[in-house]
C-alpha positions in Angstrom: 17.6 17.1 27.8 19.2 20.5 28.9 21.4 22.6 27.5 24.1 20.9 26.0 24.1 17.0 27.3 22.4 13.9 27.0 21.0 13.0 30.1 21.7 9.5 31.7 18.8 6.9 31.5 15.4 8.4 33.2 12.3 6.6 32.7 9.2 8.8 33.1 6.1 6.8 33.6 2.5 8.5 33.0 -0.1 6.5 34.5 -3.3 7.1 36.9 -3.2 3.4 38.0 -0.7 3.2 40.7 -0.4 -0.8 40.4 0.7 -0.2 36.8 2.8 2.9 37.2 4.7 0.7 40.3 4.9 -2.2 38.0 6.6 -0.2 35.1 8.4 1.1 37.3 9.6 -1.7 39.2 10.4 -3.5 36.0 12.9 -0.2 34.7 15.0 0.0 37.7 15.8 -3.7 37.3 16.7 -2.5 33.5 18.7 0.1 34.9 16.8 3.4 34.8 15.9 6.1 37.1 12.5 5.9 37.2 9.4 8.3 38.4 6.5 8.4 37.6 2.9 11.3 37.0 -0.4 10.8 37.8 -1.4 13.9 36.0 -1.1 16.1 33.2 0.2 18.8 36.3 2.5 16.0 37.9 3.9 15.2 34.8 4.6 18.8 33.3 6.5 19.6 36.7 7.8 16.0 36.3 9.1 16.6 32.6 11.2 19.9 32.9 12.6 18.6 36.5 13.6 14.8 36.5 14.3 15.1 32.2 13.4 12.1 30.9 14.8 10.1 27.8 12.3 7.6 27.8 8.6 8.5 28.7 6.1 5.5 29.4 2.7 7.0 28.6 -1.1 6.1 29.0 -3.9 7.7 26.7 -6.7 8.3 29.1 -5.4 10.6 31.7 -7.3 12.7 34.1 -6.8 16.4 33.1 -5.9 15.5 29.8 -5.9 12.9 27.3 -2.8 10.9 25.1 -3.4 13.1 22.1 -3.0 15.9 24.4 -0.2 15.0 26.5 1.4 14.4 23.3 1.0 18.0 21.6 2.8 19.4 24.8 5.6 16.9 24.4 5.5 18.1 20.7 5.6 21.9 22.1 8.3 20.9 24.6 10.9 19.9 21.7 10.9 16.4 23.5 13.7 13.6 22.0 12.9 10.9 24.3 11.8 7.9 23.2 7.9 7.3 24.0 6.1 3.8 24.5 2.2 4.2 24.4 0.2 2.1 26.4 -3.5 1.8 26.6 -6.5 -0.6 27.5 -7.8 0.8 24.1 -7.9 -1.3 21.1 -5.1 -1.8 18.5 -6.5 0.4 15.6 -6.7 3.8 18.4 -2.8 2.4 19.5 -1.7 2.8 15.9 -3.7 5.7 15.1 -2.0 7.4 18.3 1.7 6.3 17.3 1.1 7.9 13.8 -0.2 10.9 14.9 2.9 11.4 17.8 5.0 11.0 15.1 3.1 13.5 12.8 4.1 15.7 15.5 7.8 14.6 15.2 8.1 12.5 18.6 10.0 9.6 18.9 7.1 6.7 19.5 8.7 3.3 19.7 6.2 1.0 21.2 2.9 1.0 21.1 1.8 -1.9 24.2 -2.3 -2.8 24.7 -2.8 -3.2 28.6 -2.8 -5.7 29.9 1.1 -5.5 30.2 3.1 -8.9 30.1 6.1 -8.5 31.7 8.6 -10.4 28.9 7.3 -8.0 26.5 7.4 -5.0 28.6 11.2 -6.1 29.8 12.0 -6.8 25.7 11.1 -3.0 25.1 13.0 -1.3 28.0 16.2 -3.4 27.5 16.8 -2.1 23.9 15.9 1.4 24.2 19.5 2.6 24.5 20.6 4.6 27.8 22.4 7.7 26.4 25.6 8.6 29.3 25.5 11.8 30.1 28.0 13.6 27.0 28.5 17.5 26.8 29.5 19.8 23.5 32.6 19.8 24.8 33.2 16.1 25.0 32.0 15.8 21.0 34.5 18.4 20.1 37.0 16.3 21.8 35.7 13.2 20.2 36.0 15.0 16.4 39.4 15.9 17.3 40.6 12.5 18.3 38.9 10.3 15.7 36.9 8.4 18.4 33.7 9.8 15.5 33.4 6.5 13.1 31.2 5.4 10.6 30.0 1.7 10.2 27.6 0.6 7.6 24.5 -1.4 7.1 23.9 -2.7 4.1 21.1 -2.6 1.6 19.9 -5.7 0.2 18.8 -6.0 -3.5 15.6 -7.9 -4.2 14.7 -7.9 -7.7 15.9 -10.3 -10.3 16.5 -13.4 -9.7 18.6 -15.7 -7.5 19.4 -15.3 -3.3 19.5 -11.4 -2.5 22.8 -9.7 -1.9 24.0 -6.3 -1.2 23.6 -3.5 -3.3 25.0 -0.2 -1.3 25.4 0.6 1.9 23.9 3.1 5.1 26.4 5.3 6.8 25.8 5.3 10.1 27.8 8.0 12.7 28.8 6.5 16.0 31.0 7.0 18.7 33.4 4.8 19.8 33.7 6.0 23.5 36.7 5.5 25.7 34.3 4.4 28.4 31.1 4.1 27.1 31.4 1.8 24.3 30.3 2.1 21.3 27.5 5.2 21.1 24.9 4.6 19.1 23.5 6.9 16.0 20.5 8.3 17.9 23.0 9.3 21.2 25.4 11.4 18.3 22.8 13.0 16.4 20.6 14.3 19.4 23.7 15.9 21.3 25.0 17.2 17.9 21.7 19.0 17.2 21.3 20.4 20.9 24.6 21.7 20.9 25.5 23.7 17.3 27.7 20.7 16.2 25.4 19.1 13.4 26.9 21.4 10.4 30.3 20.2 11.6 29.9 16.5 12.2 27.6 16.3 8.8 30.5 17.3 7.1 33.1 14.8 8.9 30.5 12.4 7.9 30.4 13.1 4.0 33.8 13.4 4.4 34.7 10.0 6.1 32.5 8.4 4.0 34.2 9.5 0.8 37.1 8.7 1.7 36.1 5.2 2.6 34.6 4.8 -0.7 37.8 5.6 -2.4 39.7 3.2 -0.2 37.3 0.5 -1.1 37.5 1.6 -5.0 41.3 1.5 -4.5 40.7 -2.4 -3.8 38.1 -3.0 -6.5 35.0 -2.6 -5.5 32.6 0.2 -6.0 30.3 0.6 -3.4 27.6 2.6 -3.4 26.9 4.4 -0.1 23.9 6.5 1.3 24.5 9.6 3.9 21.4 11.3 6.0 21.2 15.1 5.4 20.1 17.0 8.6 16.4 19.1 8.1 18.8 22.0 9.6 21.3 22.0 6.5 18.5 21.5 3.7 18.5 25.0 3.2 22.4 25.7 2.5 22.5 27.1 -0.5 26.6 26.5 -0.9 26.0 22.4 -0.2 25.7 21.1 -4.0 29.1 22.8 -4.9 31.1 21.5 -1.7 30.2 18.1 -2.0 30.9 18.2 -5.6 33.8 19.7 -4.8 34.8 16.9 -2.1 33.9 13.6 -4.9 36.0 15.3 -7.3 39.0 15.5 -4.6 38.7 11.7 -4.0 38.6 11.1 -7.1 34.7 9.2 -6.4 31.6 9.1 -9.2 29.2 11.4 -7.7 26.7 8.2 -9.3 28.1 5.9 -6.0 26.6 8.8 -3.3 23.0 9.0 -2.5 21.7 11.7 0.1 19.0 10.9 2.4 16.6 13.2 3.3 14.0 12.6 5.5 10.1 14.1 4.7 9.4 15.7 7.1 13.3 17.4 6.3 11.9 17.5 2.5 8.9 19.9 3.3 10.3 22.5 5.7 11.7 24.9 3.0 10.1 23.7 -0.1 11.1 26.4 -2.5 15.1 26.2 -1.1 15.1 22.4 -0.9 14.2 21.9 -4.5 16.8 24.3 -5.5 19.6 22.6 -3.2 18.0 18.9 -4.5 17.7 19.3 -8.4 21.1 20.6 -7.8 22.3 17.7 -6.2 20.9 15.4 -9.2 22.0 17.6 -11.8 25.8 17.2 -10.5 24.8 13.1 -10.7 24.1 12.9 -6.8 21.5 9.9 -5.5 18.6 11.7 -3.8 16.3 9.7 -1.1 13.1 10.6 0.5 13.9 8.3 4.3 10.9 7.8 6.8 8.1 8.0 4.2 4.6 8.1 5.3 5.6 9.7 9.1 5.2 13.1 7.7 2.7 15.1 5.8 3.9 15.9 2.5 1.3 15.9 -0.7 1.9 13.4 -3.5 2.2 16.8 -5.7 5.0 17.8 -3.7 6.9 14.1 -3.6 6.1 14.5 -7.8 7.6 18.0 -7.8 11.0 16.6 -6.1 13.7 14.9 -7.8 14.7 12.1 -5.2 15.3 8.7 -7.1 14.6 6.4 -3.6 11.6 6.1 -1.8 12.9 3.9 1.8 9.3 3.5 3.0 9.3 3.5 7.1 10.1 1.1 9.4 7.1 1.3 11.8 4.7 0.5 8.7 7.4 -2.5 7.3 7.7 -3.9 10.9 4.2 -4.3 11.4 3.0 -5.7 8.0 2.6 -9.1 8.6 0.5 -8.7 11.5 -1.4 -5.9 10.4 -3.3 -5.9 7.2 -3.2 -1.4 7.3 0.3 -2.0 7.5 1.0 -4.1 4.8 -1.2 -2.6 2.5 0.5 0.8 2.9 3.8 -0.6 1.8 2.3 -2.3 -0.9 0.9 1.0 -2.0 3.9 3.1 -1.2 6.1 0.4 -3.6 4.0 0.8 -6.0 4.2 4.8 -6.1 7.8 4.5 -5.9 7.7 2.5 -9.2 4.8 4.2 -10.7 7.0 8.0 -10.2 9.8 6.2 -11.7 11.8 5.2 -8.1 13.2 2.6 -6.6 11.6 1.2 -3.5 13.5 0.6 -0.2 12.0 -1.3 3.1 13.7 -0.3 6.6 13.0 -2.1 9.6 13.4 -5.8 8.3 14.0 -8.2 11.4 12.7 -11.7 10.3 12.5 -14.2 7.2 8.6 -13.6 7.1 9.0 -9.7 6.4 11.8 -9.9 3.9 9.5 -12.4 1.6 6.7 -10.2 2.0 8.5 -7.1 1.0 10.2 -9.3 -1.8 6.7 -11.0 -2.5 5.2 -6.9 -3.1 8.3 -6.1 -5.6 10.4 -4.1 -3.7 13.8 -3.3 -4.6 16.0 -3.2 -1.6 15.7 -3.4 2.4 17.5 -2.5 5.3 17.1 -4.7 8.6 18.9 -6.9 11.3 17.7 -9.8 9.7 20.6 -9.4 7.1 22.6 -7.3 9.1 23.1 -4.4 11.4 26.2 -2.1 10.7 29.5 -3.3 10.6 32.6 -1.6 10.1 34.1 -1.0 7.0 36.6 -3.6 6.5 33.2 -6.1 7.1 31.7 -4.7 4.7 33.8 -4.9 1.8 34.1 -8.6 2.8 30.5 -9.3 2.5 30.6 -7.4 -0.7 33.5 -9.4 -1.9 31.4 -12.7 -1.8 29.1 -11.5 -4.1 31.7 -10.0 -6.8 28.5 -8.8 -9.0 27.1 -6.4 -6.2 31.0 -4.4 -6.3 
């Protein structure tokens, strides 16, 4: 990404084995990507700045630099591309590298063990949304024209007897583009962050979500909603008062709103963050620490922060069926949340097996495509209407 635009679908392969690089490039081009390859660290650095990829396929064993050095370099460049790691190393090394990349703040979406299967690579590349060429001016226009919309992913309650039921929802920002269709949250947030519009976008999302909560409330349904707060805005000391005033304006109970903050964001300016989070809780607003387990916060810092929900990162949840270590981490995090008087929410529940495993561990709520993708407000209201006690 350069300047204030998001590039079209470009995939960069870093692998010193020509046959593998050619294979990945061919699959990528058949999936609509413009693709380029580099066979050394030097070639990668040159192409990285010239080609501006939004998906990178990186081999861990390269001449001149190993995979960890490549990830460190990408982090130093503020890389926002989706990264797919490939290697002939064992799964434990791949998992460790994946966690390290996320610790660096990189978007590691998949790890693949060589030999790479055509079907698996095709599935992964097809799932990486290609972002159209958009600018800050386009985003400003979209905000003015009402093209920025919220969809809501249900949070499913597991605790207690009976079948799982919707308990709340997470507001996710989308762009209903007249030419490109419905653009996903990553595209919108990435562009807003790069172009200095993240503050205005967040204010818009909060106002829209609270106004929608009021409409549901008037229809007889009190639906609690979570909204993500970008790390850049956590040091705004005026934020708690602005948010409380907005809730009063629409007559929405503060207890119905939850602010989600990533683990890394919470640890960015600890003293200032504690000030803001404590004031939010004093006003009755819920606080959730998001993507927990991927950052570097200590348990002492977590204990000090006034969170009342812990969201377990999808990278652990999605692997827990096939990876005993991931399952152990999920169990420990659920127990940790409960020990600290917090609710636990598992993200990335993609199938019934994961749902059953999460439920067996006593997790309170979960989110994932197994139950629902993000849906429009009217469909969410209808979903809650089927479970009267949930609203």
